[in-house]
C-alpha positions as CSV (number, residue, x, y, z in Angstrom):
1,M,-20.3,-15.4,-16.1
2,S,-20.7,-14.8,-12.3
3,S,-19.0,-11.9,-10.6
4,L,-16.8,-14.4,-8.8
5,G,-15.6,-15.7,-12.2
6,Q,-15.1,-12.2,-13.5
7,N,-13.1,-11.3,-10.4
8,A,-10.9,-14.4,-10.8
9,L,-10.3,-13.5,-14.5
10,Y,-9.5,-9.9,-13.5
11,L,-7.1,-11.0,-10.7
12,A,-5.4,-13.4,-13.1
13,S,-5.0,-10.5,-15.5
14,L,-3.4,-8.4,-12.8
15,H,-1.1,-11.2,-11.9
16,R,0.0,-11.5,-15.6
17,H,0.8,-7.8,-15.7
18,I,2.8,-8.1,-12.5
19,V,4.8,-11.0,-14.0
20,A,5.3,-9.1,-17.3
21,A,6.5,-5.9,-15.5
22,A,8.8,-7.7,-13.2
23,A,10.3,-9.8,-16.0
24,G,10.6,-6.7,-18.2
25,A,12.5,-4.9,-15.4
26,L,14.9,-7.9,-15.0
27,D,15.6,-8.3,-18.7
28,R,15.7,-4.5,-19.2
29,T,12.9,-4.4,-21.8
30,L,11.3,-2.0,-19.3
31,S,13.2,0.6,-17.5
32,V,13.1,0.6,-13.7
33,T,10.9,3.7,-13.9
34,E,8.5,2.2,-16.3
35,A,8.2,-1.0,-14.3
36,A,7.7,1.0,-11.1
37,R,4.8,2.9,-12.6
38,V,3.1,-0.2,-13.7
39,L,3.7,-2.1,-10.5
40,T,2.6,0.9,-8.4
41,A,-0.7,1.0,-10.2
42,I,-1.3,-2.7,-9.8
43,G,-0.3,-2.6,-6.2
44,H,-2.9,0.2,-5.6
45,E,-5.5,-1.9,-7.4
46,L,-4.7,-4.9,-5.2
47,R,-4.5,-2.8,-2.1
48,L,-0.9,-4.0,-1.6
49,S,0.9,-0.7,-2.1
50,Y,1.9,-0.5,1.5
51,E,3.4,-3.9,1.5
52,Q,6.8,-5.0,0.1
53,P,7.8,-5.4,-2.6
54,F,5.1,-3.1,-4.0
55,L,6.1,-0.4,-1.5
56,L,9.5,-0.2,-3.1
57,F,8.0,0.5,-6.4
58,V,5.6,3.2,-4.9
59,G,8.8,5.0,-3.7
60,I,10.6,4.6,-7.0
61,A,7.5,5.9,-8.9
62,S,7.3,8.9,-6.6
63,E,11.0,9.7,-6.8
64,T,10.9,9.4,-10.6
65,D,7.6,11.2,-11.4
66,E,9.5,14.1,-12.9
67,F,10.9,11.9,-15.7
68,P,8.8,11.9,-18.9
69,L,8.1,8.6,-20.5
70,G,6.1,7.5,-23.5
71,E,4.3,9.8,-25.9
72,V,4.6,12.8,-23.6
73,R,8.3,12.9,-24.5
74,D,7.4,14.2,-27.9
75,R,6.3,17.5,-26.4
76,W,9.6,18.0,-24.4
77,N,12.6,20.0,-25.4
78,P,15.2,17.4,-26.7
79,A,18.0,19.0,-24.8
80,K,16.0,18.8,-21.5
81,L,15.2,15.1,-22.3
82,V,18.9,14.4,-22.6
83,E,19.5,16.0,-19.2
84,L,16.6,14.2,-17.5
85,D,17.5,10.8,-19.1
86,A,21.0,11.1,-17.7
87,E,19.5,11.8,-14.2
88,R,17.1,8.9,-14.5
89,S,19.9,6.6,-15.6
90,V,22.0,7.4,-12.5
91,Y,19.0,6.9,-10.2
92,E,17.9,3.7,-11.8
93,N,21.5,2.2,-11.6
94,R,21.5,3.1,-7.9
95,V,18.3,1.4,-7.1
96,R,18.6,-1.5,-9.5
97,P,19.9,-4.1,-7.0
98,R,16.8,-3.6,-4.8
99,V,14.6,-3.7,-7.9
100,V,16.1,-7.0,-9.0
101,A,15.5,-8.5,-5.6
102,A,11.9,-7.2,-5.5
103,C,11.2,-8.4,-9.1
104,E,12.5,-11.8,-8.3
105,E,10.2,-11.9,-5.3
106,L,7.2,-10.9,-7.4
107,L,8.0,-13.6,-9.9
108,R,8.3,-16.3,-7.2
109,K,4.9,-15.2,-5.9
110,Y,3.0,-14.6,-9.0
111,A,4.5,-16.5,-11.9
112,A,2.8,-19.8,-10.8
113,T,-0.6,-18.1,-10.8
114,V,-0.6,-17.1,-14.5
């Protein structure tokens, strides 16, 4: 396959991940923090991290980098996790309206490309 074909496949894969993360944030199968981390990485890969709506997720990922997610949580003190999860919940509820709008924008832009 030509590099142009490989690039098109890779770009389509990134678009699918954008759609999945945005949809996950909207239906709450992904937390705001989880979606922000995924979308930030993709935004960097696409060189779009300084453009909205990716810039919003870069900010959220930065503001939530202290919150452990995934397997790393297994190595944390359970009492500290309860405290951090409560803080994360407050933060995520505060930014959720902007996240919903940004995710809807991403779906409008990228859902048709997958």
